[in-house]
Residue, then its C-alpha position, 0 to 999 in steps of 0.5 A: m500500500g502507498k503512503t498517505d499524505s497528511t496534507d491531502t484534503t481529498p475525501a476518501t471512500q470507505s476503500g480509501a480511494p478518492p471519490t469519483p462520479l461512479a463512487p461517491a464519498a457517501s450516500q446522500l440523505t434526503p431532506d426528510e432524513m436530514r430533518g430526522l437527524a436534526k431532531r435527534l441532535r436537538a433531542r440529545a442536546d436537550s437531554v439530561l446527558f448534556r446539562d453539565q455541558p451547556h457549550q456542547a449542547a449549544d453546539m449540537r443545537q446549532a448543528a441541528s439548526l444548520i442541518e434543518q436549513f440545509a434540508a430546506l435548501s436541498a428540498e428547494i433545489l430538488a423541487s426546482a430540478a423537477v420543474i426544470d426537468g418537466l419543462t425540458r421534457l415538454l420542450d422536447v415533446m413540442g419539438g423545441a429546445 
């Protein structure tokens, strides 16, 4: 095996190889799955486990908020892509584009 360069910032797949279009770095979460993750993070931050660690709990709440914002943005992008795909197909059927 080759030597690993500690300055390399390229994400690696589970096999250690850099990701390619055919082998993405990780599976993508749907917006609903992201919202579920955010809900679990927020519940953990609000649990008794973090009462003596307020800064860590605050970080978890902030992470949950960022994930929720990303989920909303992702849902908007997916909806826009569906509309654009529909318009492209309509133009193809009509002989345009």
